[in-house]
C-alpha positions in Angstrom: -12.5 23.9 10.8 -14.3 21.0 12.7 -13.6 17.4 11.7 -16.6 15.2 10.7 -15.6 12.6 13.3 -14.3 12.7 16.8 -10.6 12.8 15.7 -9.1 16.1 16.9 -8.2 18.5 14.1 -4.5 18.7 13.4 -2.8 21.8 14.7 -0.9 24.0 12.3 1.1 26.9 13.8 2.1 29.8 11.6 4.9 32.2 12.7 5.9 35.3 10.7 6.8 38.8 11.9 5.4 40.4 8.7 1.6 40.9 9.1 1.0 40.8 5.4 2.7 37.4 5.0 1.0 36.1 8.1 -2.4 37.1 6.6 -1.7 35.6 3.2 -0.6 32.3 4.8 -3.8 32.2 7.0 -6.0 32.9 4.0 -4.3 30.1 1.9 -4.5 27.5 4.7 -7.9 28.4 6.2 -9.8 26.2 3.8 -7.9 23.1 5.0 -9.0 20.8 7.9 -6.6 22.2 10.3 -6.8 24.1 13.6 -4.9 27.2 12.8 -2.8 29.4 15.2 -1.0 32.4 13.8 1.5 34.5 15.8 4.0 37.2 14.9 6.8 36.5 17.4 9.0 33.6 18.3 8.2 34.0 22.0 4.4 33.6 21.3 5.2 30.6 19.1 7.3 29.1 21.8 4.5 29.5 24.3 2.0 27.8 22.0 4.4 24.9 21.4 5.0 24.4 25.1 1.3 24.6 26.0 -0.4 23.0 23.0 2.2 21.5 20.8 1.6 21.4 17.0 1.5 18.9 14.2 3.0 21.3 11.6 5.1 24.4 12.2 5.3 26.9 9.4 7.8 29.6 10.5 9.9 32.4 9.2 13.6 31.8 9.9 14.6 35.3 10.8 12.3 36.5 13.7 13.2 39.5 15.9 13.4 37.4 19.1 13.7 33.7 18.7 14.9 32.3 15.4 12.9 29.9 13.3 15.7 27.3 13.7 15.4 27.5 17.5 11.6 27.1 17.2 12.3 24.0 15.0 14.5 22.6 17.8 11.8 23.3 20.4 9.0 21.7 18.4 11.1 18.6 17.7 11.9 18.3 21.4 8.2 18.6 22.3 7.2 16.1 19.7 9.8 14.4 17.4 7.0 13.8 14.8 6.2 17.5 14.4 6.9 18.6 10.8 8.5 22.0 10.1 8.6 24.2 7.0 11.1 27.0 7.2 10.4 30.3 5.3 13.2 32.8 4.7 14.0 35.8 2.5 17.8 35.3 3.0 18.7 32.1 1.4 22.1 30.4 1.9 23.5 26.9 1.6 24.5 26.9 5.3 20.9 27.9 6.4 19.4 25.2 4.2 21.8 22.6 5.5 21.1 23.6 9.2 17.4 23.3 8.7 17.6 19.9 7.0 20.0 18.6 9.6 17.4 19.4 12.2 14.9 17.3 10.1 12.9 20.2 8.6 10.4 19.0 6.1 11.1 21.7 3.5 12.7 25.1 3.0 10.7 27.9 1.2 12.0 31.2 -0.1 10.4 34.6 0.0 8.8 36.2 -1.9 6.2 33.6 -2.1 5.7 33.4 -5.9 3.1 30.7 -5.6 1.4 30.8 -2.2 -0.8 27.8 -3.1 2.4 25.8 -3.3 2.6 26.3 0.5 -0.8 24.5 0.8 0.6 21.6 -1.2 3.7 21.4 1.0 1.6 21.6 4.2 -0.5 18.6 3.0 2.6 16.6 2.2 4.2 17.4 5.5 1.1 16.2 7.4 0.9 13.1 5.3 4.5 12.4 6.2 3.6 12.9 9.9 0.6 10.6 9.6 2.7 7.9 8.0 5.4 8.2 10.7 2.8 7.9 13.5 1.1 5.0 11.8 4.5 3.3 11.5 5.1 3.9 15.2 1.7 2.4 16.0 2.4 -0.7 13.8 5.9 -1.1 15.3 4.4 -1.0 18.8 1.7 -3.5 17.8 4.4 -5.7 16.2 6.5 -5.5 19.4 3.5 -6.4 21.5 2.7 -9.4 19.3 6.3 -10.4 19.2 6.4 -10.3 23.0 3.2 -12.5 23.1 4.7 -15.0 20.7 7.9 -15.1 22.7 5.9 -15.8 25.9 3.9 -18.4 24.1 7.1 -20.0 22.8 8.5 -20.1 26.3 5.3 -21.6 27.6 5.4 -24.2 24.8 9.0 -25.1 25.6 8.2 -25.4 29.3 5.2 -27.7 28.5 7.3 -29.7 26.2 10.0 -30.2 28.9 7.3 -31.2 31.3 5.8 -33.6 28.8 9.2 -35.2 28.2 9.9 -35.5 31.9 6.4 -37.0 32.7 6.9 -39.7 30.0 10.2 -40.5 31.4 8.8 -40.8 34.9 6.0 -43.0 33.6 8.6 -45.2 32.0 10.6 -45.5 35.2 7.7 -47.5 36.7 8.2 -50.2 34.1 12.0 -50.0 34.3 11.9 -50.2 38.1 10.5 -53.7 38.2 13.3 -55.1 36.1 15.9 -53.0 38.0 14.6 -54.2 41.3 15.3 -57.7 40.1 18.8 -56.7 39.0 19.5 -55.2 42.4 18.1 -58.1 44.4 20.6 -60.6 43.0 23.7 -58.8 44.2 22.0 -57.7 47.3 21.3 -61.3 48.4 24.9 -62.1 47.5 26.1 -59.3 49.8 23.9 -60.6 52.6 25.1 -64.2 52.2 28.8 -63.2 52.1 28.4 -60.9 55.1 26.9 -63.7 57.1 29.7 -66.0 55.9 32.3 -63.5 57.0 30.9 -63.4 60.5 31.5 -67.2 60.8 34.7 -67.4 58.8 38.0 -67.7 60.6 40.2 -68.1 57.5 41.6 -64.5 56.8 42.2 -65.3 53.2 38.6 -66.3 52.6 37.4 -63.3 54.6 39.4 -61.1 52.2 38.0 -62.9 49.2 34.4 -62.5 50.5 35.1 -58.8 51.1 36.3 -58.4 47.5 33.1 -60.1 46.2 31.0 -57.8 48.4 32.7 -54.7 47.0 32.1 -56.0 43.4 28.4 -56.6 44.2 28.2 -53.1 45.6 29.7 -51.7 42.4 27.1 -53.5 40.3 24.3 -52.0 42.4 25.9 -48.6 42.1 26.1 -48.8 38.3 22.4 -49.8 38.1 21.4 -46.9 40.3 23.5 -44.4 38.3 21.9 -45.6 35.1 18.4 -45.1 36.5 19.1 -41.7 38.0 20.7 -40.6 34.8 17.6 -41.5 32.8 15.2 -39.9 35.3 16.8 -36.6 35.9 15.4 -33.5 34.2 16.9 -32.9 30.8 16.9 -29.1 31.1 19.6 -29.3 33.8 22.0 -30.6 31.1 23.9 -28.6 28.6 24.0 -29.6 25.0 27.2 -31.4 24.1 28.7 -33.8 21.6 26.8 -37.0 22.2 28.2 -40.3 21.1 25.2 -42.1 19.6 26.5 -45.7 19.7 27.4 -45.3 23.4 24.0 -43.8 24.2 22.3 -46.7 22.4 24.3 -49.3 24.4 23.2 -47.5 27.6 19.5 -47.5 26.4 19.7 -51.2 25.6 21.1 -52.0 29.0 18.2 -50.1 30.6 15.6 -51.9 28.4 17.2 -55.3 29.0 16.9 -54.8 32.7 13.2 -54.1 32.5 11.0 -57.1 32.4 10.2 -58.9 30.2 12.6 -59.3 27.2 12.8 -63.1 27.3 13.2 -64.5 23.8 14.2 -61.2 22.3 17.5 -61.0 20.4 19.0 -57.5 20.2 21.1 -57.2 17.0 23.5 -54.2 17.1 25.3 -52.8 14.1 27.0 -49.7 15.6 30.1 -47.8 14.5 32.8 -47.0 17.0 31.6 -43.4 17.2 29.0 -41.0 15.7 28.4 -37.7 17.3 25.3 -35.4 17.4 25.0 -32.1 19.3 22.3 -32.6 21.9 21.5 -33.3 25.5 22.6 -36.8 26.4 19.6 -37.5 28.5 17.1 -36.6 25.8 18.8 -38.7 23.1 18.9 -41.6 25.5 15.2 -41.3 26.1 14.5 -41.4 22.3 16.2 -44.8 22.1 14.9 -46.2 25.3 11.4 -45.5 24.0 12.0 -46.9 20.6 13.8 -50.1 21.7 11.3 -50.7 24.5 8.4 -50.4 22.0 10.2 -52.7 19.6 10.8 -55.3 22.3 7.1 -55.2 23.4 6.0 -55.6 19.8 8.2 -58.7 19.5 6.9 -60.2 22.7 3.3 -59.5 21.7 3.8 -61.5 18.5 6.1 -64.4 19.8 5.0 -64.5 23.4 8.5 -65.0 24.7 9.2 -67.9 22.3 12.4 -67.9 20.2 12.4 -65.9 16.9 11.9 -62.4 18.1 14.5 -59.8 16.9 15.2 -56.1 17.5 17.8 -54.5 15.2 19.6 -51.3 15.9 21.8 -49.8 13.1 23.7 -46.5 13.1 25.5 -44.8 10.2 26.7 -41.3 9.2 27.0 -39.2 6.1 28.4 -35.6 5.6 25.3 -33.9 7.0 23.6 -36.2 9.5 23.9 -39.3 11.7 21.1 -41.8 10.9 19.7 -44.7 13.0 17.2 -47.5 12.5 15.3 -49.4 15.1 13.6 -52.4 13.6 11.7 -55.4 14.8 9.8 -58.4 13.5 7.0 -57.9 15.9 3.2 -57.5 15.6 3.5 -54.4 13.4 1.2 -51.3 13.0 -2.0 -51.3 10.9 -1.8 -49.0 7.8 -4.6 -46.8 9.0 -2.8 -46.1 12.3 0.6 -45.0 10.9 -0.5 -41.4 10.4 -1.4 -41.0 14.1 1.2 -42.9 16.0 3.2 -39.7 16.8 0.1 -37.9 18.2 0.0 -37.4 21.9 -1.9 -40.0 24.0 -2.4 -42.3 21.0 -1.6 -45.9 22.1 -2.5 -49.4 21.1 -1.8 -50.7 24.6 -4.6 -51.6 27.0 -5.6 -49.1 29.7 -2.9 -48.8 32.4 -0.2 -50.2 30.2 1.0 -47.1 28.4 0.7 -43.3 28.5 0.5 -42.7 24.7 3.2 -40.1 25.0 6.3 -42.2 24.1 6.4 -41.7 20.4 5.1 -38.1 20.7 8.1 -37.4 23.0 10.5 -39.0 20.5 9.1 -36.8 17.7 9.3 -33.7 19.8 12.9 -34.3 20.9 14.0 -35.0 17.3 12.2 -31.9 16.0 13.9 -29.9 18.7 17.3 -30.9 17.3 16.2 -30.4 13.6 16.0 -34.1 13.2 13.5 -36.3 11.4 11.8 -39.6 12.0 9.8 -41.9 9.7 8.2 -45.3 10.0 7.4 -48.3 7.9 5.4 -51.2 9.2 3.5 -54.3 8.1 1.1 -56.2 10.5 2.7 -59.4 11.7 5.9 -58.7 9.8 7.4 -55.9 11.8 8.2 -52.2 12.1 11.2 -50.0 11.2 11.8 -46.5 12.6 14.3 -44.3 10.7 15.9 -41.3 12.4 18.2 -38.5 11.1 20.0 -36.0 13.3 22.4 -33.3 12.1 26.0 -34.0 12.8 28.1 -32.0 15.2 29.5 -29.0 13.3 
């Protein structure tokens, strides 16, 4: 019977070597929206299955050539979603178990006391097939969407890493000016001592000058190591137990070497150790950004005059390590507090900031399941509060 739409009619294959039973089954099922094929031997049925397949196989178990159980196996090999109803006049527990183990839908006994029950079972079997096919389609669709989400997540993580790195590189420009000044002092000392060595005949003094030159070189090496450590890509690092107080000291050193911090007092209240599980480089970047912003806010208010203060506190409870970076600088207006973590938002004049610093801080902390909050009052100061889960 033709379908009202373009969907192909489902194929029902009937197999029975008794012509009367075959005619009865055809008559019962002819009024259904199926494409019916009726054959009297297993070989004919096998040929139909191989050439056309079927959605529902209704077969006698005991055929003269190929058994109904073998046809069940063949149909399932052709299409695992094919449903099968076995009909037999010789019932046994073993036969029923064999059919069910091969995933037969049902098992019907002859004589067929109620032939219209076969129609009901055929409808139920095809409904089961339709549900299985729909589940497969939904699963495939879900897998495709999951793959798309995984690809989007990877892209987001790559973009986040690039954003973090770009902000670091932008900050290096500011740090470089101060670090160049730091390097120039020992470099001039090295040059002066080297010239003095050339003219000095006293061996003891030459050795003393050589020792001073080595010490100056070590100072320059330490400065360069700090800068390269800050600038390298964080994705090259493994997560490890990061000692937060030590990282803050390193961040302070980097900020103090960037100009200007004249008149700013850095007040540290740090425990001996407090560990978080993270990449050292990224946690260092969090505190470089926060301390640098705090110092700039103090300078904006005091202009280098005494009175400016930046405070850094660290503590720990059972679940997290917390930190505060506070200042008594120019503060943030109330209407701007809700947008300070947005990318590219900045209160600095053009060319003085990327607007990514606080957004990068927020992204890094979120990555490590941490939190950050802010309180501020214009011309009174600002406090950032951070929480990061402790090392398990």
